[in-house]
C-alpha positions in Angstrom: -3.0 -14.0 -6.4 -6.6 -13.6 -4.8 -7.2 -14.2 -1.1 -10.8 -14.1 0.2 -12.8 -16.4 2.4 -15.8 -16.2 0.1 -15.5 -18.6 -2.8 -17.7 -16.6 -5.2 -15.7 -13.4 -4.6 -12.4 -15.3 -5.2 -13.8 -16.8 -8.4 -15.2 -13.6 -9.6 -12.0 -11.5 -9.1 -9.9 -14.3 -10.5 -11.9 -14.6 -13.7 -12.0 -10.8 -14.1 -8.2 -10.5 -13.7 -7.3 -13.6 -15.7 -9.1 -12.2 -18.7 -7.0 -9.1 -18.8 -4.0 -8.9 -21.1 -0.7 -9.2 -19.2 -2.3 -10.5 -16.0 -2.3 -14.1 -14.8 -3.9 -15.4 -11.6 -1.4 -17.9 -10.3 -3.1 -18.8 -7.0 -6.0 -18.5 -4.6 -6.4 -18.8 -0.9 -9.4 -18.9 1.5 -7.7 -17.6 4.6 -4.5 -15.9 5.7 -2.6 -18.9 6.8 -3.3 -20.6 3.4 -2.3 -17.4 1.7 1.2 -17.4 3.3 1.7 -21.0 2.1 0.6 -20.3 -1.4 2.5 -17.1 -1.8 5.8 -18.8 -0.9 5.0 -21.5 -3.4 3.9 -19.4 -6.4 5.7 -16.1 -5.8 3.0 -13.7 -7.1 3.7 -10.1 -8.1 0.5 -8.8 -6.5 -1.7 -10.3 -3.7 -5.3 -9.1 -3.5 -5.9 -9.5 0.3 -9.2 -9.6 2.1 -9.1 -8.1 5.6 -11.5 -10.2 7.7 -10.9 -13.9 7.3 -10.8 -17.0 9.6 -7.7 -18.7 10.9 -5.4 -15.7 10.1 -6.8 -12.3 9.1 -5.5 -10.1 6.2 -3.3 -8.0 8.5 -1.5 -11.0 10.0 -1.1 -12.5 6.5 0.3 -9.3 5.1 2.9 -9.1 7.8 3.9 -12.7 7.4 4.1 -12.5 3.7 6.3 -9.4 3.7 8.5 -10.8 6.4 9.1 -14.0 4.5 12.1 -12.6 2.7 10.8 -13.3 -0.8 12.9 -11.4 -3.5 11.2 -9.6 -4.9 8.5 -9.2 -2.3 5.0 -9.3 -3.6 2.9 -6.1 -3.4 -0.2 -6.5 -1.2 -3.4 -4.8 -2.3 -5.9 -4.9 0.6 -9.6 -5.4 -0.2 -12.3 -4.4 2.3 -16.0 -4.1 2.4 -15.8 -1.1 4.8 -14.8 2.4 4.0 -13.7 2.9 7.6 -11.9 -0.1 9.0 -9.4 -0.3 11.8 -7.5 -3.1 10.0 -6.8 -0.9 7.0 -4.5 1.6 8.6 -2.7 -1.3 10.4 -2.4 -3.1 7.0 -0.7 -0.1 5.5 1.7 0.0 8.5 2.4 -3.7 7.9 3.5 -2.9 4.4 0.5 -3.1 2.1 0.8 -1.0 -1.0 -2.8 0.2 -0.8 -6.3 -0.9 -0.6 -9.6 -0.8 -2.4 -13.3 -1.2 -1.5 -14.8 -4.4 -2.8 -17.5 -2.4 -4.6 -14.9 -0.7 -6.8 -15.6 -1.1 -10.5 -13.8 -3.8 -12.5 -11.8 -1.1 -14.3 -10.6 0.4 -11.0 -9.6 -3.0 -9.7 -7.6 -3.9 -12.8 -5.9 -0.4 -12.8 -5.1 -0.9 -9.1 -3.5 -4.3 -9.8 -1.4 -2.8 -12.6 -0.4 0.2 -10.6 0.9 -1.7 -7.5 2.6 -4.3 -9.8 4.9 -1.6 -11.2 5.7 -0.2 -7.8 3.2 2.6 -7.5 1.1 2.9 -4.3 -2.6 3.1 -4.5 -3.4 6.4 -2.8 -6.9 7.2 -3.8 -7.6 10.9 -2.8 -11.2 10.0 -2.0 -10.6 7.0 0.2 -7.0 6.3 1.2 -6.0 9.8 2.3 -9.3 10.1 4.4 -8.7 6.8 6.1 -5.1 7.6 6.9 -6.1 10.9 8.3 -8.9 9.4 10.3 -6.8 6.7 12.0 -3.7 8.9 12.5 -5.8 11.6 14.1 -7.3 9.0 16.5 -4.1 7.3 17.4 -2.0 8.3 20.4 0.9 10.5 19.5 4.3 9.4 20.6 5.7 7.6 17.6 9.5 7.6 17.6 11.0 9.6 14.7 13.4 7.3 12.9 17.0 8.5 13.3 17.4 8.3 9.5 15.0 11.2 9.0 17.8 13.5 10.3 20.0 12.2 7.4 17.6 13.5 4.8 18.8 16.6 2.9 16.6 19.7 3.0 15.3 18.9 -0.5 14.6 15.3 0.4 12.6 16.5 3.4 10.6 18.8 1.2 9.9 15.9 -1.2 8.9 13.6 1.8 6.4 16.2 2.9 4.9 16.3 -0.6 4.7 12.5 -0.7 3.0 12.6 2.7 0.4 15.0 1.2 -0.3 12.4 -1.5 1.2 14.3 -4.4 2.4 12.4 -7.5 5.9 12.8 -8.9 4.6 15.1 -11.6 2.8 17.3 -8.9 5.9 17.3 -6.7 8.1 18.4 -9.6 5.8 21.2 -10.4 5.5 22.4 -6.9 9.2 22.3 -6.2 10.3 23.5 -9.7 12.4 20.5 -10.4 12.5 17.9 -13.1 10.3 14.9 -12.8 13.2 12.5 -13.2 15.0 14.4 -10.3 11.8 13.9 -8.3 11.9 10.1 -9.0 15.6 10.1 -7.8 14.7 11.9 -4.6 11.8 9.6 -3.9 14.0 6.5 -4.4 16.7 7.9 -2.1 14.1 8.8 0.6 12.6 5.3 0.6 16.1 3.7 0.7 17.3 6.0 3.6 14.2 5.5 5.7 13.9 1.8 4.9 10.4 2.2 3.5 8.9 -0.2 1.1 6.8 2.3 -0.9 5.1 5.6 -1.0 2.2 4.4 1.2 4.6 3.8 4.1 6.1 7.2 3.5 2.6 8.7 3.7 2.0 6.9 7.0 5.3 7.9 8.5 4.8 11.6 7.4 1.5 11.7 9.3 2.8 9.8 12.4 5.9 12.0 12.9 3.9 15.2 12.3 5.3 16.3 8.9 1.7 16.5 7.8 -1.3 17.2 9.9 -4.7 15.4 9.3 -7.1 17.7 7.5 -4.5 20.1 6.4 -2.7 20.3 3.0 
């Protein structure tokens, strides 16, 4: 589903995605309020969500969609014109699975949709990590550490730190000298224990509670 207040952008993205094998655009919306209504009606797997829109912005729409109790919940991929945007970090906190700049190539957009559709988070080293670091660094510290963090095993805590650093399962496995399948199991258990929707939320949590410091590996 494509959500954007500019008709030409909606049409362009929809035509591009609809032409891809295995991808079908099932709905469009021109603002966040309309997006919530259409999502609950058509149950898309992925929502391409513009940030700045009238009536209800992308942040509010993302929160509303992910709080609607749909099962399975759609993955929200935030689209923005700005490489530094206050709304982006908040959107990730609200549960978005990642974001792209609107000037991304068609190939990158299609790959991003496919990635979030299968449960991967879009963590572009060149953009996402920089934005997360920028906004966590400028936010006031004092975020409460979830009690469930204490329930993590030492190995799970190590894996969480690696996730927060933006490492893939393959990279985590290599760094910790464990099998990739074992890594996947640890990641799944970490997300379940902490009540996190995906790896993006794990990255945000890792920065917020100080497991990883902005600008440091």
